[in-house]
N, C-alpha and C positions, 0 to 999 in steps of 0.2 A: 568396489563400492556398490552397494545396492542402491538402485534408483528409487526415488520416492514414488510409491504407487499412487494411482489416481484415487481421489476421494470416492467413497461409496455414494450411492444415489442419495442417501440421507444427508450427505455433507455438502457444503457449498462448493461450487466449482471455482471460486475465487476467494482469496484470503482477505480481501478488503471487506469492511462492513458493507452490507447492501446499500446503505445510504450514500456511499461514494459514487455509485453509478449515476450518471447524469450531471455530476458536479463539474464546474469549470476549474481547470488548473490555472497556474499563473499565466499561461499563454492565452487564456480566454476561450479555449475550445471546450466543447461539451465532451465529457468522457463517457464512453460506453464500453461494455465488456465484449471481448471477442468470443465467438462461438468455439466449441471444441475443435471443429474442422479448421477454422482459421488459426487456432493455436498450433495445431500440428503443422500446417503449411508454413507458418512463421519460422518454426524451428528447422524445418527442412530447408527453407531458403537461406538460413544462416550457416549451413554446412559448407565449409570452404572447399571440400574435396568433391562435392557432388557435381556431376555433369547432367543431372536430371533437369529437363525443361519443365518449369512450373508456370508456364503461361500458355495462353491460346493465341495463335497467330491468325490474324484476319487480313485478307488482301482484297481490296476493292480496285477494280480496273475500269476506267472509262474509255470510250473509243477515242476521245480527244482530251487535250489538256483541261484541267479544272482549276478554277481560281482559288488561290490560297485563302483569300478573305472569306469566301463562302464556307470553306472547311473550318476555318477558325471560329466563325460564328456558330456553326453547328456544334462544334466541340464545346463551346461555352454553354450552349443550351442543354446538351446532354449532361454535362457536369452539374449544372444548376438543378436538374431534375432528380439526380440520383445522389443522395448523401454519401454513399459508400465511395464514390469517385472524388469526394472532397475530404476523405478521411486519411489520417496517417496512423501508423502502428508503432508502438513503443514497448520495449521490454522494461519491466519494473525491477526494482532492486531485489525483490523476493522471487523473481523468476517468471511471474505471470505477464500476460500481454494485454495491453489496453489499446483501444482505437479512439482517436480524438476527431470528432466531427468538425468540419469547416476549418481545418488546420492545414490542408494540403495546398500547395501552390496551384495557380491557375493551370488548366489543361491546355498546353500549347503544342504546336508542331515542333518537332526536333529541328534545331537550327544547323546541326552538323552531323556528318556520318550517315549511315543507313542501317537498316535492320540487320543485314548480314554481318556487318562489323560488330554490332552491339550484341548479337545473339550468343557469341562466345563468352561474353562476360555476364549477361543477364543482370546488369547492375541497376535493378529497381531501387530507388532510394525511398523506401516505404516510410521513413520517419519524416520526410519532408515533401515528397512528390506524390501525385496520384499513382495508383497501381495500374496505370495505362500509359503507354508510350505510343507516339504517332509520328510516322515519317511520310513525306510526300516526295515522290520521284516522278516528275512529269505527270502522266495520267494515272499513276498507280499510288494508292494510299495503303500503307501497311501499318497495322496496329498490333501491339503486344499487350495482352490483357492478363494481368497476374491472377492466378487462381485464388488468391486470398480475398479478391474483390468480386469474382465472377465465376460462373460455371458456363457450360456450353450453351444452355438456353439463354443466358445473359448475353453471350456473344451475338446471338441472333437478334435479341432486343436492341443491342447497341447498333448493329448494322441497320436495322429498320429505322431507328430514330435518327441516326446520323445521315443516312441517305435522304430521308424525308426532309431534314433540316437543310441539307445542301440544295435540294430541289425547291425549297421555299414553302414546304407544307407547314401548317401550324403545328406547334409541338403538342404532344399529348399533355393532358392535365397532370399536374404534379400529384403523385400518389400519396395518400395519407398513410399507407402502410410502407414500412421500410425494412431492409434486412436487419438493421440494428434492433428494431423492436422484435423481430422474429428471433434473433439470437438471445435477447433478454428474456423472452418468454420460454425459450428452450432451457436456458440456464436456471430459471425459476422452477421449472418442472423437475429438473434434476435435483435441485436443492431440496425441494419439498418431497422427494421420493415418489413423484407421480409416474415416473417411468420405471419403477421397480419391477413391474411384471414383464416389461420388454427386456430389461436387463437379465432377469432370471431365464427368459426364453433363450436369449442368445448365449448366455453362459452355459446353459445345459446343452445347447446345440454344438458350440464350438470349444467349450472349455476342456473336454477330454483330449483334444488334439487329434491330429491325423497325420499319416505319413506324407512327406512332401511328394509332389507330383513327379513321378519317375520317368521323365522324358529323356531321350538320348541327347546329351549335350555335346557340342563341338569343343567346349572348353569347360573345365571344372569351375564350380562356384568358389569364390574367394571370400574372405572375411569382410573385405571392403568392396561394396557394390557401388557401381557408378550410375546405374539406371539409365544410361544412354540407350536410345532405342532407334530402330529403323523400321521402315514400313514396306509392305508389299500390298499393292492395290489391284483389285480385279472386279469384274462385273459378272452377274449371271447373264448368260446368253439367252436369246429368245425362247429356246426350247426349255431350259431349266426354269426360267421365269414362269412359263406357262404351266409347267409341272408343279411349281410351288403354289401358284394360284389355285390350281385344281385340287391339290392336297388340302389346302386351307379350307376350301369350300366343302370338301367331303367330310372333314373332321371338325368343322366349325372352329378352326384354329386361327391364330394370328401369325403372320410371317415372323415376328420377333421370337415367338416361342418355338416355331419349327426350326429356325436357323440356330437358335441356342441349343436345342436338342441335337441337331446335326453336329455342332461344335463339340458337344459332350461325347458323341460317338467317335469323333476324330481323336480326341484326347484319350479315350479308352483304348483305341486301337494302337496308339503310339506309346502308351504307358502300361497297358495290361493291368490297370488298377480298376477294380470294380466300383470303388467309392471315390467320387470326385467332388472336390469343392471348387466352386466357381463364383467369382464376384460379379454382381450386377449393380446398376445404379438406379436409385429412386429419385425422381425429380425433386421431392421434398418441398414442393411449393403449394401452399394453400391457394384457393382460387383468388383471394384478394391480392395475392402477390404475383399474379401472372405476368405483369408488365414491369416488374422490379428487377434491377440488376443486383446480383449478390451470389455468393457461393452456397446455394441451397442444396445441391445434390448430396445424397447420402449413399454410402456403400452398403449393400445388402449381400449376404452370402448364402448360396444355395448348396445343399448336399444331395447329390444324385447317386443312386446305386444302380449300376448296369450289370447285366449278365449276358452271356453269349447267346442265350435263346430268347432274350427279351425282344419283343416286337417294338417297332418304332412308335406305334400308336400308344403303347403302354408307357414308354419313356416320355412322350409328349404329355400324357396325363400326369406323370410325376412332376414334370416341369411346371405345369399349371398349378398343382397342389403346393409345390414349393413357393411359387410366386405369391399365392394367396396367403400362406402362413407368414412369409417374410414381410409382405405389405402390412399385415395386421400388427406387426411389431417394428415398423419402420421409423417410429419417432425417436428411437434411441440413436444419438450420434455415434457413428462408427469409431471416431477417434476416442470417445469415452470407453467403448467396448475394447478397443485395442489396448488401451492402458490397463484395463482390468485383466485381459488375457495375458499380458506380459508383466504383470505386477511382480512376479517372482523370478523374472528372467533378467538377462543382461542386455538384450537387444530391444531397445525401447520401441522400435518401429517394425519388428518382425511381424509379418502378415500371416494369417491363417489360411492362405490360398496362394497359388502361383499362376492362376489363369483367370481371365475376366472376359465378360461379354458385355458390349454396350450397343444399344440400339439408338440410331440417330436418324432424323428425317433431314436429308440433305437438300439444299437449294431453296428452302422455304423463304429464307430471308431475301433472296434475290428475285423472287417471282414478281413482286409488285414494283420493281425498280427498272424495268425496261432493259436497256442495253448495258447496264453496269454488271460486270462479271464479279461474282462474290466467291471467295474461297475461305473456308474456315478450317484451320489445321489445329487439332488438339494435341496436347502434350501426352506424356506417358505418366500422368499423375498417379496412377494406381500402383506403380512400382512393382509390376508383376513380370513373369517370364514371357507370357504370351497374352496379348489383348486383341480380341477380335471385335472390330467395330463394323456393324452391319447397318444399313440404312436404305431408305427409299428416296430417290431423287424426285424432283418436281415432275419429271416426265414419266414417273412410274418405274424406272429401272432400279434394280437393287445393286448396291455397291458394297463390296467387302474389303475391309482394310485390316490386315494383320500386322500389328506392331509387335516386335520381338526385341528381347534384350540382346544388344550387340555383344555384351560380355560373355554370353552363353552360346549364341547361335550364329552361324554363318548365313549369309543371304540365301545361298543355294539350299540350305536346310529348310529355311522358311518358305521358299518358293515351292519346294517339293511337298 
C-alpha cells in the first residue's frame, strides 16, 4: 500500500477547515494544530516496537534534602507560565493530530516508582497528562521532558525557572508569545505557499538522493530499526583546547565549525566517501520566543565534498558556506521535507543522512544556581547511526559525546 504523500506547500497541512483552529471541543479546551515536527514525534511515540528514547532527562542534585512542597509550588508556577505544559495531544479520526490547551492534568511529583523503572516503558500519557514527569528521591530531582513539548534549549529554560522558583525568586513574566502561535504561523506559511522557495532549495539539494554512509558495521542493518543508543564521552585536554583556540583565532572561525569539519574528516577516513551528508540543528527560535518552552529546533542538512588533497582551511570554508545557505532556508520544517522526499517510497521516516553533529553549551543552566548540580541528557531523537554532540562547559572546557546505534556498533568500535 502506498502511503499518503504530504501535501504540497500550496495545500493545507490539516484537513479541517482553518476556522476549526482555536475552537473549543466538548471538553472545553482550546484546540490548536500541531507543528509538522510534533506530528512526526507523535507517530514515533506510538510505535510499539521502538526502543528509541524520545525525551530529555534532567537531573538536579542538591547537597541536602529539599522540601517537596517547594518543588510542588515551583512545578505549578512553571506549568502556569507555559501553555504547552498544559496541553494534551489527540489523534483524530482522519489521522491528523491536534493539541488541546489547558486540558492536561496538574503537574505533580510522581507518587510511586522512580525514573529507572519508568524509562523502560516511557509511558507518557499525552492524551491526559503533561509531557513532563518528575520524581524526587531524597536530594535528587529527575525530570523526563517529552520531545513533543520541548527541545534542548527548553530544558535549560525549565531548569532555570524551576530552580528559581524553588529558591523563592519571583517568576518571569508570562510570555505573550507561545509555541502554539509559532506553530500556527508556520502552518499558515506552508498553506499559503510562502515557503515554496525553501522547499525548492531542499528538494534540489536532497531530492536526487545519495549513497548511504559506508561505515564498517559490527552488525548488518535490519528492516526493523530499534534506534537504541549508547554514548562515549570525552573532553579535549588542555593542549588540544589551546590548539583549537589558536586555530579559531588564526582563521576567524568558531569552535562549532572547526569541530564539525573535523568530524567530517573522521567520517571521510572511515567511509572513503568524498561526499558526505550531515545533519545539524537550527534553534528555530525568533527573539521573542527566547524564554518559551517548546520543540522549536529544526533539522538542517549539509552536503560536504572532501578530497584527499583538500586543506582543512578549505573544508572549514565549505562548512561556513553550507551553514549560510542552510540558515537562509531554515524556515521549512524538516518533517515536511522528509514526507516530500519519501512521497514515493515505502519507509515513511527514512532519513537522507546517517550522521549528525550538534553543538551544545553545557552547564549554563547551572551557573546561576550555586551548589545545585545539573545534568541534562538528551535522547537519540535524530535516529542516526552516529551523532556527535560537542559543547563548551561553563568553565570553558570542550566536551565531546558520541552517541552510536547499538544495533550497528559495539562500544569498542565507537571508542576507537
